[in-house]
C-alpha positions as CSV (number, residue, x, y, z in Angstrom):
1,M,-63.4,-33.5,-7.3
2,T,-63.2,-34.1,-11.2
3,F,-65.4,-35.9,-13.6
4,P,-64.5,-38.5,-16.3
5,A,-62.6,-38.0,-19.2
6,H,-61.9,-34.4,-17.5
7,E,-58.7,-34.0,-19.9
8,Q,-61.3,-33.4,-22.3
9,V,-62.1,-29.8,-21.1
10,N,-60.0,-27.1,-18.9
11,S,-61.6,-27.7,-16.0
12,G,-61.9,-31.5,-13.9
13,S,-64.6,-29.6,-12.1
14,K,-66.4,-28.5,-14.9
15,I,-68.1,-30.5,-17.7
16,P,-70.1,-29.9,-21.3
17,S,-74.0,-30.2,-20.9
18,I,-73.8,-33.2,-23.5
19,I,-75.8,-36.4,-23.7
20,Y,-75.5,-39.3,-26.4
21,Y,-78.5,-41.5,-26.3
22,N,-78.9,-44.5,-28.3
23,E,-81.9,-45.4,-31.1
24,D,-83.7,-47.2,-27.9
25,G,-83.3,-44.0,-26.0
26,R,-80.5,-44.9,-23.3
27,V,-77.8,-42.9,-22.3
28,K,-74.5,-43.9,-24.0
29,A,-72.1,-40.9,-22.8
30,V,-72.3,-38.0,-20.8
31,G,-70.0,-34.8,-20.5
32,A,-66.5,-34.5,-21.3
33,E,-66.7,-38.2,-22.0
34,A,-69.1,-37.7,-24.8
35,M,-66.5,-35.6,-26.6
36,Q,-63.9,-38.1,-26.8
37,Q,-62.9,-39.0,-30.7
38,E,-63.7,-42.6,-30.2
39,I,-67.5,-41.7,-28.7
40,I,-67.8,-39.3,-31.5
41,D,-67.1,-41.9,-34.1
42,I,-69.5,-44.7,-32.9
43,A,-72.0,-41.9,-32.4
44,K,-71.8,-41.5,-35.8
45,E,-71.8,-45.5,-36.8
46,E,-74.5,-46.5,-34.5
47,G,-76.3,-43.1,-35.1
48,W,-76.7,-42.2,-31.4
49,E,-78.9,-38.9,-30.9
50,K,-77.0,-36.1,-28.8
51,A,-78.7,-33.5,-26.5
52,E,-76.8,-30.2,-26.3
53,W,-77.6,-27.1,-24.5
54,F,-80.5,-28.6,-23.2
55,K,-81.2,-26.6,-20.6
56,L,-82.1,-23.7,-23.0
57,H,-84.8,-25.8,-24.1
58,I,-86.4,-25.2,-20.5
59,R,-86.5,-21.5,-21.1
60,P,-89.4,-18.9,-20.7
61,R,-90.2,-18.3,-24.3
62,S,-92.3,-14.8,-23.8
63,G,-89.3,-12.2,-24.5
64,Q,-86.7,-14.8,-25.7
65,D,-83.7,-13.3,-27.8
66,T,-84.5,-14.5,-32.0
67,D,-81.6,-16.0,-31.8
68,T,-83.1,-18.9,-29.5
69,K,-84.6,-20.3,-32.7
70,K,-81.3,-21.7,-33.4
71,I,-80.8,-23.8,-30.4
72,P,-80.2,-27.8,-31.7
73,A,-83.3,-29.8,-31.1
74,L,-83.5,-32.0,-28.6
75,P,-83.1,-36.4,-29.1
76,S,-86.6,-37.5,-30.4
77,M,-89.0,-38.7,-27.5
78,K,-86.5,-36.8,-25.0
79,S,-87.9,-33.7,-23.5
80,A,-86.0,-31.1,-21.8
81,V,-87.0,-32.6,-18.3
82,D,-86.1,-36.0,-19.4
83,V,-82.4,-35.0,-20.3
84,A,-82.4,-32.8,-17.5
85,S,-82.9,-35.7,-15.0
86,D,-80.5,-38.3,-17.2
87,F,-77.7,-35.1,-16.3
88,F,-78.8,-34.5,-12.7
89,R,-78.3,-38.6,-12.1
90,Y,-75.5,-38.8,-13.8
91,L,-73.6,-35.3,-11.8
92,F,-74.9,-37.1,-8.4
93,N,-73.2,-40.5,-9.2
94,C,-70.1,-39.3,-10.2
95,T,-70.2,-37.3,-6.9
96,S,-70.8,-40.7,-4.9
97,E,-67.8,-42.3,-6.3
98,Y,-66.0,-39.1,-5.9
99,I,-66.5,-39.2,-1.8
100,Q,-66.5,-42.9,-1.6
101,E,-62.6,-43.5,-3.4
102,S,-61.4,-40.4,-2.2
103,H,-62.0,-40.3,1.5
104,A,-60.8,-42.6,4.5
105,N,-63.9,-44.6,5.0
106,G,-65.5,-43.0,2.0
107,S,-68.1,-45.2,1.7
108,D,-69.5,-45.2,5.4
109,L,-69.1,-41.3,4.9
110,W,-71.5,-41.8,2.1
111,E,-74.0,-43.8,3.7
112,S,-74.4,-41.7,6.5
113,V,-75.3,-38.6,4.6
114,K,-76.6,-40.0,1.2
115,S,-80.5,-39.7,2.5
116,D,-79.6,-36.5,4.1
117,I,-78.7,-34.1,1.2
118,D,-80.0,-30.6,-0.2
119,F,-80.0,-29.8,-3.8
120,V,-79.4,-26.2,-4.5
121,I,-79.9,-25.4,-7.8
122,S,-79.0,-21.9,-9.7
123,H,-81.1,-20.7,-13.0
124,P,-80.6,-17.9,-15.1
125,N,-82.5,-14.7,-13.8
126,G,-85.4,-14.7,-16.3
127,W,-86.9,-18.0,-15.6
128,G,-89.4,-18.3,-13.0
129,G,-92.0,-20.5,-11.1
130,F,-92.6,-22.9,-14.2
131,Q,-88.8,-23.5,-14.7
132,Q,-88.1,-24.3,-11.3
133,A,-91.4,-26.9,-11.4
134,Q,-89.4,-28.5,-14.5
135,L,-86.4,-28.5,-12.6
136,R,-87.6,-30.3,-9.7
137,Q,-89.7,-32.8,-11.5
138,A,-86.1,-33.8,-13.2
139,L,-84.9,-34.2,-9.6
140,V,-88.3,-36.8,-8.8
141,K,-87.4,-38.8,-12.2
142,A,-84.1,-39.1,-11.2
143,D,-84.7,-40.3,-8.1
144,L,-82.9,-37.6,-6.3
145,V,-85.7,-36.4,-4.3
146,E,-89.7,-37.4,-3.4
147,A,-92.3,-36.5,-5.5
148,N,-94.6,-35.4,-2.8
149,E,-92.0,-32.7,-1.4
150,E,-93.8,-29.3,-1.4
151,P,-91.6,-26.1,-3.2
152,G,-90.0,-24.4,-0.7
153,N,-88.9,-27.5,0.8
154,S,-85.6,-27.8,2.4
155,R,-84.2,-30.1,0.3
156,V,-84.4,-28.4,-2.9
157,S,-83.5,-24.7,-2.9
158,F,-83.1,-22.5,-5.7
159,I,-80.8,-19.6,-6.5
160,T,-80.4,-17.0,-9.8
161,E,-77.5,-16.9,-11.3
162,G,-76.8,-13.6,-10.9
163,E,-77.4,-13.6,-6.9
164,A,-75.2,-16.6,-7.1
165,S,-72.8,-14.4,-9.0
166,L,-72.3,-11.9,-6.2
167,H,-71.4,-14.0,-3.6
168,F,-68.4,-15.3,-5.9
169,A,-67.3,-11.8,-6.7
170,L,-67.0,-10.5,-2.9
171,R,-64.8,-13.6,-2.3
172,H,-62.9,-12.6,-5.4
173,G,-61.9,-9.3,-6.3
174,L,-64.6,-7.2,-5.5
175,P,-62.6,-4.4,-3.6
176,P,-64.0,-3.9,0.1
177,A,-64.4,-0.3,0.0
178,V,-67.2,-0.7,-2.9
179,S,-68.9,-2.5,-0.5
180,E,-68.5,0.0,2.4
181,N,-69.1,2.7,0.5
182,G,-72.7,2.0,-0.5
183,E,-71.4,1.9,-4.2
184,G,-73.6,-0.1,-6.5
185,V,-72.3,-3.0,-8.5
186,I,-73.6,-4.2,-12.1
187,I,-72.4,-8.3,-12.2
188,V,-72.3,-9.9,-15.6
189,D,-72.5,-13.8,-15.3
190,G,-71.5,-14.2,-19.1
191,G,-72.6,-18.1,-19.5
192,G,-73.0,-21.0,-21.9
193,G,-76.6,-20.0,-22.9
194,T,-77.3,-16.5,-21.3
195,I,-76.0,-13.5,-20.2
196,D,-77.5,-12.6,-16.7
197,I,-77.4,-8.8,-15.5
198,S,-77.3,-8.2,-11.7
199,T,-77.1,-5.0,-9.9
200,Y,-76.5,-4.9,-6.2
201,R,-75.1,-2.6,-3.1
202,K,-74.7,-2.6,0.2
203,P,-76.1,0.0,2.4
204,K,-73.6,2.1,4.5
205,L,-73.6,0.4,8.3
206,K,-75.9,-2.1,6.8
207,S,-74.3,-6.1,7.0
208,N,-76.7,-7.4,3.7
209,Y,-77.2,-6.2,0.0
210,E,-80.2,-5.1,-1.9
211,E,-81.2,-5.8,-5.3
212,I,-81.4,-1.9,-6.9
213,A,-82.3,-2.4,-10.7
214,V,-84.6,-5.5,-12.3
215,S,-82.5,-8.2,-13.4
216,E,-81.9,-8.5,-16.9
217,C,-81.8,-12.3,-18.5
218,H,-80.5,-12.3,-22.3
219,F,-79.9,-15.7,-24.4
220,L,-76.9,-14.3,-25.9
221,G,-74.1,-16.7,-23.9
222,S,-70.9,-17.8,-25.5
223,V,-72.9,-20.8,-27.6
224,F,-74.7,-18.2,-29.3
225,V,-70.9,-17.5,-30.7
226,S,-70.7,-20.9,-31.9
227,I,-74.1,-20.6,-33.8
228,H,-73.3,-17.5,-35.6
229,A,-69.9,-19.3,-36.7
230,Q,-71.6,-22.2,-37.7
231,E,-74.4,-20.0,-39.6
232,F,-71.4,-18.0,-41.3
233,L,-69.7,-21.1,-42.5
234,K,-72.7,-22.5,-43.9
235,G,-72.6,-19.5,-46.3
236,S,-68.8,-19.6,-46.6
237,L,-68.2,-23.3,-47.1
238,K,-71.1,-23.9,-49.0
239,E,-69.5,-24.8,-51.9
240,S,-66.6,-26.6,-50.3
241,E,-65.5,-30.2,-49.9
242,H,-65.2,-29.4,-46.3
243,F,-69.1,-28.4,-45.8
244,D,-69.7,-31.5,-44.2
245,D,-67.0,-30.6,-41.8
246,I,-68.6,-27.6,-40.1
247,D,-69.5,-29.0,-36.8
248,H,-66.0,-30.3,-36.4
249,I,-65.0,-27.0,-37.6
250,V,-67.0,-25.3,-35.1
251,S,-66.0,-27.9,-32.3
252,C,-62.6,-26.7,-33.1
253,F,-63.3,-23.1,-33.0
254,D,-65.2,-23.0,-29.3
255,K,-61.9,-24.9,-27.6
256,T,-59.1,-22.3,-29.2
257,T,-60.1,-19.5,-31.6
258,K,-62.8,-18.7,-29.9
259,V,-61.4,-18.1,-26.4
260,W,-58.1,-16.6,-27.8
261,F,-59.7,-14.4,-30.5
262,S,-58.1,-10.8,-29.0
263,D,-57.7,-8.6,-32.3
264,D,-60.2,-8.1,-34.9
265,Q,-57.6,-6.3,-37.4
266,Q,-55.8,-9.9,-38.0
267,P,-56.5,-12.9,-39.7
268,Q,-58.1,-15.9,-37.3
269,Y,-57.1,-19.8,-37.7
270,I,-59.1,-22.6,-36.8
271,R,-57.1,-26.1,-37.0
272,F,-59.5,-28.7,-37.8
273,G,-57.7,-31.3,-39.9
274,S,-54.4,-32.7,-41.2
275,T,-52.0,-30.9,-43.5
276,R,-53.8,-33.1,-46.2
277,D,-56.7,-31.0,-45.8
278,N,-56.3,-28.4,-48.5
279,D,-59.3,-25.5,-50.2
280,P,-57.6,-22.5,-51.2
281,T,-60.8,-21.3,-52.8
282,H,-62.1,-21.0,-49.4
283,N,-59.0,-20.6,-47.2
284,I,-58.6,-23.9,-46.4
285,R,-54.6,-24.5,-46.3
286,F,-52.8,-27.7,-44.7
287,G,-55.6,-28.5,-42.5
288,Q,-56.2,-24.8,-41.1
289,L,-59.3,-22.5,-42.1
290,K,-58.2,-18.8,-42.3
291,L,-60.9,-16.0,-41.6
292,Q,-60.9,-12.4,-41.1
293,G,-60.6,-11.0,-37.8
294,S,-63.7,-8.5,-38.6
295,D,-66.1,-11.7,-39.2
296,V,-65.0,-13.3,-36.1
297,A,-66.0,-10.3,-34.3
298,G,-69.1,-10.0,-35.6
299,F,-70.0,-13.4,-33.9
300,F,-69.8,-12.1,-31.0
301,Q,-71.1,-8.5,-31.6
302,P,-74.8,-9.1,-30.8
303,S,-73.3,-10.4,-26.6
304,I,-71.2,-7.3,-27.0
305,D,-73.7,-4.6,-27.7
306,C,-76.4,-6.6,-25.3
307,I,-74.3,-6.3,-22.3
308,T,-72.9,-2.5,-23.0
309,E,-76.6,-1.5,-23.9
310,T,-78.1,-2.9,-20.4
311,V,-75.2,-1.7,-18.1
312,E,-75.7,1.9,-20.0
313,D,-79.9,1.7,-19.4
314,I,-79.2,0.8,-15.5
315,C,-76.8,3.6,-15.0
316,K,-79.2,5.8,-16.4
317,G,-81.9,4.4,-14.3
318,S,-80.1,4.0,-11.1
319,F,-80.8,6.3,-8.2
320,Y,-77.5,4.9,-6.6
321,P,-74.0,5.7,-8.0
322,I,-72.3,2.6,-10.0
323,T,-69.1,2.4,-10.0
324,H,-68.0,-1.5,-10.3
325,V,-69.0,-4.0,-13.0
326,V,-67.9,-7.6,-12.7
327,L,-67.5,-10.0,-15.2
328,V,-67.9,-13.6,-14.5
329,G,-68.5,-17.1,-15.8
330,G,-67.5,-19.3,-18.1
331,F,-67.7,-16.4,-21.6
332,S,-65.5,-14.0,-19.1
333,A,-62.7,-16.0,-20.4
334,S,-63.1,-14.6,-23.8
335,E,-60.3,-11.7,-24.2
336,W,-62.3,-10.0,-27.1
337,L,-65.5,-9.9,-24.8
338,Y,-63.6,-8.3,-21.9
339,K,-61.6,-6.1,-24.2
340,R,-64.3,-4.5,-25.8
341,L,-66.6,-4.2,-22.5
342,A,-63.9,-2.8,-20.9
343,A,-63.6,-0.1,-23.6
344,A,-67.1,0.5,-23.2
345,V,-67.7,0.8,-19.8
346,E,-64.7,3.3,-19.0
347,Q,-66.2,5.7,-21.2
348,R,-68.7,5.7,-17.9
349,N,-65.7,5.7,-15.9
350,L,-66.7,2.4,-14.5
351,Q,-64.0,-0.3,-13.5
352,I,-64.3,-3.4,-15.0
353,L,-63.5,-6.3,-12.9
354,R,-62.5,-10.2,-14.3
355,P,-61.7,-12.6,-11.2
356,Q,-59.2,-15.0,-12.3
357,I,-60.0,-17.8,-9.7
358,H,-62.2,-19.9,-11.6
359,P,-64.5,-17.6,-13.6
360,N,-66.6,-20.5,-15.0
361,K,-67.6,-21.8,-11.3
362,A,-69.1,-18.6,-10.3
363,V,-72.4,-19.6,-10.2
364,S,-72.0,-23.0,-8.7
365,D,-69.5,-21.7,-5.8
366,G,-71.9,-18.8,-5.3
367,A,-74.7,-21.0,-5.0
368,V,-73.8,-23.0,-2.4
369,S,-71.9,-19.8,-0.6
370,S,-75.7,-18.4,-0.7
371,Y,-77.2,-21.5,0.7
372,L,-75.0,-21.7,3.6
373,H,-75.0,-17.8,4.0
374,G,-77.6,-15.9,2.1
375,I,-76.4,-11.9,2.1
376,V,-79.2,-10.5,-0.7
377,T,-82.5,-9.6,2.2
378,A,-84.2,-7.4,-0.8
379,R,-85.0,-7.9,-4.4
380,I,-86.6,-5.9,-7.5
381,A,-89.5,-7.3,-9.1
382,R,-89.0,-8.1,-12.3
383,H,-93.1,-7.6,-13.4
384,S,-96.2,-6.5,-12.4
385,Y,-98.3,-8.9,-10.8
386,G,-101.4,-9.4,-9.9
387,V,-105.5,-10.9,-10.1
388,L,-108.2,-9.9,-12.2
389,R,-111.4,-9.1,-10.0
390,N,-115.2,-8.4,-10.1
391,V,-115.3,-4.7,-9.4
392,E,-118.5,-2.9,-8.2
393,Y,-120.3,-1.4,-11.2
394,D,-120.1,2.4,-11.2
395,A,-122.3,3.8,-14.3
396,K,-120.2,7.4,-13.8
397,D,-117.1,5.1,-14.6
398,P,-117.0,5.1,-18.8
399,D,-114.3,2.3,-18.5
400,H,-117.4,0.4,-16.8
401,L,-120.1,1.7,-19.0
402,N,-118.3,0.4,-22.4
403,R,-118.7,-3.1,-20.3
404,A,-122.3,-2.8,-19.4
405,D,-123.1,-5.8,-21.4
406,N,-120.7,-8.3,-19.5
407,L,-121.8,-7.4,-15.6
408,L,-122.1,-10.2,-13.3
409,Y,-125.0,-10.6,-10.7
410,R,-124.3,-11.8,-7.0
411,P,-127.2,-13.3,-4.8
412,S,-126.8,-9.9,-2.7
413,G,-128.0,-8.1,-5.6
414,R,-124.7,-6.4,-6.2
415,K,-123.8,-6.0,-10.1
416,L,-119.5,-6.5,-11.1
417,V,-117.6,-5.4,-13.5
418,P,-115.5,-8.6,-14.6
419,N,-111.6,-8.8,-15.2
420,A,-110.6,-5.5,-13.8
421,F,-106.8,-6.4,-12.6
422,E,-105.8,-5.4,-9.5
423,V,-101.8,-4.7,-9.1
424,M,-100.7,-6.7,-6.1
425,L,-97.0,-6.3,-6.7
426,A,-95.7,-3.7,-9.7
427,K,-92.5,-3.8,-11.6
428,G,-89.2,-1.9,-9.7
429,T,-90.9,-2.8,-6.4
430,K,-88.3,-3.4,-3.9
431,V,-89.4,-6.5,-1.8
432,S,-87.5,-7.6,1.7
433,D,-87.2,-10.7,2.7
434,E,-90.5,-10.4,5.6
435,T,-92.7,-8.4,2.8
436,E,-95.9,-10.0,1.9
437,V,-98.6,-9.0,-0.4
438,A,-101.8,-10.1,0.3
439,V,-105.2,-9.1,-1.6
440,K,-108.5,-9.4,0.3
441,M,-110.9,-12.0,-1.6
442,W,-114.4,-13.0,-1.1
443,K,-116.7,-15.9,-1.8
444,E,-120.3,-16.0,-2.0
445,V,-122.3,-19.2,-2.1
446,S,-125.5,-20.6,-1.6
447,S,-126.4,-23.6,1.1
448,D,-126.3,-26.3,-1.7
449,Q,-122.9,-24.8,-3.2
450,K,-121.0,-25.1,0.3
451,S,-118.8,-27.7,-1.4
452,R,-117.4,-25.7,-4.1
453,L,-115.3,-24.1,-0.9
454,E,-113.4,-27.1,-0.9
455,N,-111.2,-25.7,-4.1
456,V,-111.1,-22.6,-4.7
457,P,-108.5,-21.6,-7.3
458,F,-106.8,-17.9,-7.2
459,T,-105.0,-17.1,-10.5
460,L,-102.1,-14.8,-10.4
461,Y,-101.5,-13.1,-13.4
462,C,-98.2,-11.2,-15.0
463,Y,-98.1,-8.2,-16.7
464,K,-94.5,-8.1,-18.8
465,A,-95.2,-4.6,-20.6
466,K,-92.2,-3.3,-22.7
467,R,-90.3,-0.6,-20.8
468,N,-92.0,0.8,-17.8
469,A,-95.4,1.1,-19.2
470,R,-98.5,0.6,-16.2
471,P,-101.0,-2.1,-16.4
472,P,-104.1,-1.3,-17.6
473,K,-107.3,-1.3,-15.6
474,F,-109.0,-4.2,-17.1
475,F,-107.3,-7.0,-18.7
476,D,-108.6,-6.5,-22.2
477,Q,-106.9,-3.1,-22.8
478,D,-103.5,-5.1,-23.5
479,S,-104.3,-8.6,-23.2
480,S,-101.4,-9.3,-25.3
481,A,-99.0,-8.0,-22.3
482,F,-100.9,-10.9,-19.7
483,S,-100.0,-14.2,-19.3
484,K,-100.9,-16.5,-16.4
485,L,-98.1,-17.2,-13.7
486,C,-99.8,-19.8,-11.6
487,S,-103.1,-21.0,-9.7
488,V,-103.1,-21.1,-6.0
489,Q,-105.0,-23.5,-4.6
490,A,-106.8,-22.7,-1.2
491,D,-109.5,-24.9,0.4
492,L,-111.9,-22.3,2.1
493,S,-114.3,-25.2,3.7
494,N,-112.9,-25.2,7.1
495,L,-113.1,-20.9,7.1
496,P,-116.3,-19.3,8.9
497,L,-119.3,-18.8,7.5
498,Q,-121.4,-15.9,7.5
499,P,-125.1,-16.2,6.6
500,I,-126.3,-13.0,4.8
501,P,-130.3,-12.5,3.6
502,K,-130.1,-12.5,-0.3
503,G,-131.3,-9.0,-2.1
504,N,-133.4,-8.0,-4.3
505,G,-136.4,-9.5,-2.5
506,I,-135.4,-12.6,-3.0
507,E,-136.2,-15.3,0.0
508,G,-133.8,-17.2,1.6
509,E,-129.9,-16.8,2.5
510,F,-126.4,-17.4,1.4
511,Y,-123.0,-17.5,2.5
512,R,-120.0,-15.4,2.2
513,V,-116.7,-15.8,3.2
514,K,-113.9,-13.6,3.7
515,Y,-110.3,-14.6,3.4
516,S,-106.8,-13.0,2.0
517,V,-104.3,-14.7,-0.6
518,V,-100.7,-13.4,0.6
519,L,-98.1,-14.2,-1.6
520,L,-94.2,-14.2,-0.7
521,F,-92.1,-12.9,-3.5
522,N,-89.1,-12.2,-1.4
523,S,-86.9,-15.5,-2.5
524,A,-86.3,-17.2,-5.5
525,E,-89.5,-19.5,-4.9
526,L,-92.9,-18.1,-4.9
527,K,-94.9,-18.9,-1.6
528,A,-98.4,-18.4,-1.0
529,H,-100.6,-18.7,2.2
530,I,-104.5,-17.8,2.8
531,R,-105.2,-15.8,5.5
532,W,-108.6,-14.9,7.5
533,E,-109.8,-14.0,10.7
534,E,-111.7,-16.5,13.1
535,N,-112.8,-14.9,16.6
536,G,-110.9,-12.0,16.4
537,V,-107.5,-14.0,15.9
538,Q,-105.5,-14.0,12.6
539,Q,-105.4,-17.3,10.9
540,R,-103.3,-18.5,8.4
541,T,-102.5,-21.9,6.2
542,Q,-100.1,-22.4,3.4
543,A,-101.5,-23.1,0.0
544,S,-100.5,-25.0,-3.0
545,V,-99.3,-23.6,-6.1
546,V,-99.0,-24.8,-9.4
547,F,-97.6,-22.8,-12.1
548,F,-99.2,-22.6,-15.8
549,D,-97.0,-23.5,-18.8
550,D,-95.1,-20.1,-19.9
551,S,-93.4,-22.5,-22.9
C-alpha cells in the first residue's frame, strides 16, 4: 500500500514518524504529509508543534547512550503514549482506506475483518515489559483494542526488531548453506533511532533457530548522524546569516548527502537554497554548503564504532563459528556505513550481506513473517532476574552477622535475614519455548490476617551489571545495579491453608500457604502463573503482571 504524500519520501509503504499539532493539541499533519513544503510553511505561521522521533521517548532510560539527551522534546501537553496513539490511529485509518478503495467490494471486505484484527508490534531489542505496556496503552487510547485485554492476549503481540530482521534476512539474501551448516549469523538492524544487533544459528538437523548471544540495542541509529551534523553546523555557522536555516539544511542533508556519502577524501555538498544564497566565509555558494568529507565521516563514526565493537565482542565470546553479518534497516542504505563495516568485519573473515529488496521494510515484513510462522525457539536472557527473599539466619555466615540488627521474626519462631537476592534466571541463560522458571514461596499469617492473602505481590528484580558480573548475595551489596522489573499480583485466598502451632511457647495457631511463582521468559512478553499442590495434584492459575516505570 502507499500512504498519502508518499512522493515526499523514497518509499510509498514507509513514512517518517512525524506529527504536527496545533495550539489546541489537535493533529494537523502526519507522516509524509508533514514533509510537504506548504505544511511546513503553515506550521511556522500558525505555531504548530512537531513531534518527531517520539518512539525514542518510550525507551528505557537505564544504560542509554549519551546522545539520547539530544532527542527533540515532545510537544507541550503530549506524552509519548499520546503521540504514539495518534500515529497508530493514522496508520490504521490509512490501511482501512486503502483496503476499501483498492479491493473489489472493499467496504464489505473491511466490515468482515475490522473487528478481528491482530496487531503485531515490533520494538528495539532493549525494550521490555514497561515499554510494551506503553505501546499497548497507545493502542487502547487509539480505540484499536479494548482496555481490559490482558497482556499476552491474541490480538496484540510483540517481537524484537532483531528477531523480525532474522526472518527478513532468511527470505532475502542469507545463503541457505549458512543455516544448514549450523553457522552463526549476526543480524545488524540499522534503524532510525536504534541499532539492534542479534546473533542466531540453526542447529544441524533442526528446523528452528536459537539465539546464541545476548542481544544488543544502542541508540545510535541514523537520526543520530543527523544530530551530530546539526551540532557541527551550530558551531560552524554560528556567525553566518544562514544560522536560522540549520534545521532545513539538516533536512536536506538527511535526504541526499547522508545517503550518498561514500568518500571521506572528497568534499561533500548540501544543496539547501537558491543560487542567491551565498556566504563564502562559511563555505556557502549558490545555495550549497560545502563540508569536508572527514567531517561528514565523523557524524557516522559513533554508530560505526558501536557496530564493529559489538560484532567483535560477540565473535570473541561465541561458542559457535560465526561466518556472516547481515545489514538491514533504513540505515543500511548508507554507502559509507556499509563500506566501513565491510572493511571492519572482513578482517575477521566474516562476510557482510545487505539485501537489496526493501531493506527499510525488514522489520515490518519480518514481524509479519514471524507472527505467521515463528522460527526462533530459544533466546538468551539479557540480564539476571530474581527476587528478594528472607533467608534463614545462619550465625556462622559473616554476611548474616553483618545484618543481625535487621532480623525478622515469624510466628513460628524463625529468624530471617531480609533482602537476599535469589536468582531465578541468570544472564546469558538459554531459554526455550518450553522453559519455565519457578521460585518456591510461602506466606505465614495469623487467623485474623487471612484477608492479606487476597492480593499478595511478588516483585521481580532485574540485575543489570556491567559485563558479566555475578549478582551479589544481598541487595545492599550492589543496590544501584538493581531495578524493579514488575510486580506479579497473586490471589492466594483459595489455596489450602496449613494450620500450625505457634512457636517459642506462644499459644495459638498460624497459617502457612505454600506456592510457587512460575515465570515464562521465552517470548517477547513476560508471563506469570501461580502454582500449588492440592490433594497431591498440581494446580495453577494465571497471575497478572504490572511493570514498573523504568524511565
